N, C-alpha and C positions, 0 to 999 in steps of 0.2 A: 467565604471560601467553601467549596464543595468538599464533602468528606471523601475518604478513600473509597467508599462504595461507588462514588461517581466515576472513579477511574475505571472500575470494572464495568459499570453499566454503559458508559460512553466509550469504553475501550473494548467493546465487544468485537469478536471476530467470527468469521464463519468457519464451518467445519473444513478440515484439511482434506485434500484429495489424496488417496493412497494408491500406489501402483504396486503390483506384485513384484517381488525381487526374483530375478531369474538367476539360478545358480549355474546353469549350463545352457548353451545355445543349441537349438535343434539343428538338424543337418541343413535345413533351408534357411538358417539364421545368419549366414554370412552377410547378406544384404541388410537384414534386420539389425545385425550387430553394428554394421557401418553406419546405419541410420541412427542407432542409439548413441554411438560415439559422436556423431555429428551434432545431435541434439544436446548431448552433454557439453560439448565444446562451445556451442552457442550459448548455453545457460551459464557457462563459466565466466563470461564477461561481466556478469553481475550488474550491480547498480551503475557502474561507470559507463556502460555502453548499451543502453536500451536502443532498440531498432528505430530507424527513421520511420516516421509515419505522418500522414496528413493530420493537421490540427483538428482536434475534436472540438465540436461546438461546446461552448461553456454553458453548463446547465444554469438555470435560474437559481439565484440565492434567495428569492422571495419566498418566505415561509407562508404556508396556508394558515388560516386562522386556527386550525386544529393542531398545527405542528408543535412539536416540543421546542420551547424557546431556547433551551440549551443547545439542541441539535442545530437549530437555525443559526445560532451564534457561531458554532463551530464551523459550519459550512461557509457562512459569510466571511469569517476570518481566513479560512483556508483559501477561498477563491480570491480574497483580497491580496494574497501573496503570489498570485500568478505572475510570472516573469522575474521573480527573485532568482538571482544567480545561485547555482550549486556551489557550495563550499563544504568540503569534507570537515566534519566536526562542528560546523556552524549552526547556529540556532537564532539568528537575527535576520531582519530584512535586508541586511547588507550581503548575506550569503548563508545558506543552510543546506544540510543534507536531509535525507528522508526522515530520520528520527528527530532531527532538530526542528523540522517543520511541525511534526506532531507536538513536540515539547513546547514550542513557541505558541502554537494555537491553544493548547490546553492551559498553559500558564496564563494566557490572556483572559481566559474565562474562569480562572481560579481552580483548575484541576491539577493536582500534583501527579506528574507522570514520570516514569523512569526515562533515562536519557537515550539508551540505545534501542534499536529495533528489536533485538533479541530480548532485552529486559521488558520492553513494552509488550511483546507477544506473551511472555510468561505471566505478566500481570493481568492480561486481558481475559475477559469471560468469553468462552467459546459459544458461538451461535451458528445455526445453519446458514449456508450461503444465501438461500432464498429469503432469509429473515433479516438481512442487512437493512439497517436504517441509516439515513443521513447522519453523519457525525461519527459513525462506527469506524474502527480501524480495520484495514485489510493488510494482510501480511503475505510476503513472497520469499522464496529462496531462489536466488538467481546467480550463483549459488549462495552469495552472501545474503544475509537478512535484509529485507526491504519492507517499508511500511508506507501506507498512504491513508488519507482520510476519505471515506466514502461520502459522496455528495448526492447520491441517488441516481436512478435511471441507468444502473450498471457502470457508473463513472466514479473515478476517485482522483483526488489531487495528490501529487507526489513531487519530490525533488529527484529527478531521474538519474543524475550523475554528472561527472566532470564535463564541462563545456556546454551543459544544458541548463535550462531554467525550470523553475516550478511550473508544472503544467497539469492538464487534465488528461487522463488516459481511461481506456475502457477495460473492464475486467475480462471481457471476452476476446481481447487481442491475444493471438496465439502465444506471444512471448510471456504475457502475464498469466494466461490460462495454464501453461506448462509449469510455471514457477509458483503458482498459487499454493500457499501453505496455511491459509486460514484467514 
């Protein structure tokens, strides 16, 4: 079984994006305010309603000879859960939510991981976004906490929400780019 330092090393996350807080709207800001309110409303649907999108090709789970075996195992196990139905609070192949996906995969390789996305983010080691490695965790505020497992090439595996199944998504999709928190 891996030690608690493995939780931090493999539970790395990238730096959060920060946006300046506006305390008052400039005179030209009515349209800007409406756009900001619309964006806020779209983000308010959270985990349960990610936007429809074309299926992303599944990245290869074949590790290179120089790859980290733990990372390769995390990625392989996460990809092996594609198609698992979403179930709030679930952490088994019969159904899982986003943090349950992470807990299930980590437990399978002997890493003790907190259960909720928020607790997982607090326990994770912060890294720069461009330093993400396969097996690292990526976090979002949509506005509820959301987490996925980075599999490389700008993609991550996650349990998107009610009525959906575990799938692969891209970090650069506007929905996830706006909600990215680390």
